[in-house]
N, C-alpha and C positions, 0 to 999 in steps of 0.2 A: 780804500776798500777795493779789492780786486776779485774777479771771478764770481760775482753774485749769481746764485742759481738756486733752484728748488729741487730737492731730492725727495721723490715719492717712492716708497717701497711698501710691501705688504708685511705686516708684523706676524709673529708666530700665531696669533689668534685670528688672523685673517683680516684684521682691520688695517686701514691705510695709515702709514706713518709718514708724516710730512716734516721735513727739516729744511730750514733756510741755511744755506751754506755760502760762505764767503771767506776771503782771506784778509787779515789785518796785519799791518806792520806793527812792530813793537811800539812805535810812537803813537799810532792810532789806538792800540790796545791800552796803552798807558793813559792817554787823554780820555778815552771812554771810561776807564776805571775811575779816574779822578772825577769826571762829571757825574757818574752814577752814584758814587759815594757822597759827593757834595749835595746832590738832589735828595738823596735819602736823609741826610742830616737836616737839610732845610725843611723838608716835607714833614718829618716826624720828630721835631723838637719838642712838641707838646708832651706833657706827662700822661695825659689820658688818650688812649688809642683804642679803637674798636678791634675786634678779632681780625677783620679783613685788613685793617691797616697794619697790624702786626705781621700778618702773612705777606703782605706786599713789601714791607720793610725787610723781612727776611729774604725774600726773593731778590730784592735790589742788592742786599749785602752779599748774597751768594754770587750774583752777577758781577759785582765789582771785584770780588775776590778772584773769580775765574778770569776776568779781563786783566787784572794785575799779574796773575800768573803768566798769561800770554805775553805781557809786556816785558818779561825778563829777556826775551829774545828779540833782537832787532829785525831779523828776517821775517818774511811773511809767514803767518801762522794760520792754519785752517781753523775756521770756526763753524760749528754746527749747532743750530738752536731750533727748538720747537717754536711754532708760531707764537705762542703766548710769551715766551721769553724774548723773542726778537721784537715783539710789540712793546714789552716792558723797556727794552733797550732803546728803541726808537723814541718812546715817550719821555724817558729820562734825558736822553741827549737833546731832544727838542726843548724840553723845559730848561735845561742848562743853557743852551745857546740863546733862546728867546729871552730868558731872564737876564742874561748878561748884556745882550744887545740893547735892551730897554733900560738898563741901569745908567745912572749918571757916572758911576765910577766902577771899574772892573778891577778886582784884586789882582795883584801881580801873579799869583800862582794860578789864576784862571785864564790869563791871556794866551799862553801857548796852547793849552787844551782847546780853548775857544777857536783859535785859528785852525787847528788840526781838524776839529769836529764839524765846523760849519759846512765844508764841502761834502761831508758824509750824509747829511740829513736827507737830501733828495734820493740818492740811491738806496739808502736804508729804508726810506718810506716806501719806495717802489717794491723792494724785496719783501717787506712786511705785507704789503697788499697782495702780492703774488702768493705768499705763504698762506695767508688767510683764505684766499680764493681756493687754493689747492686743498686745504684742510676741509673746507665746507662743500667742495664739489661732491655730488653724489657718486657713489661707486656702483658699477653694474652688479646685479645680484649674481652669485655663483650658480652655475647650472649643475 
């Protein structure tokens, strides 16, 4: 992950729009897509799901698809995410890494993504925290 930053702009309606911005290589995007998809399958294997779980599963599926699309290019690709989406990414990657590190056996197809993603957890967590702080920061009233 390169160039992590927070982009704060004013939307058309005058509300503040906060985006977490960073660049991922194709390998990082592919590893993240693999991890998000794996977590989604593991988390939502059960037949019965609440409405919130269905929405979360759909968000993870959309996130995995977007990351897989970025993985088609090996060069660094810019990524811009709302605070909620970068939080979902951080949570899924942390669940993937922590679950594999605590396991007795790691599947072959998880080994490379695990090695790629492990160093991304801290910077992604910091960026997520910054995005949430920026989103929750009160704005000055317009005069």
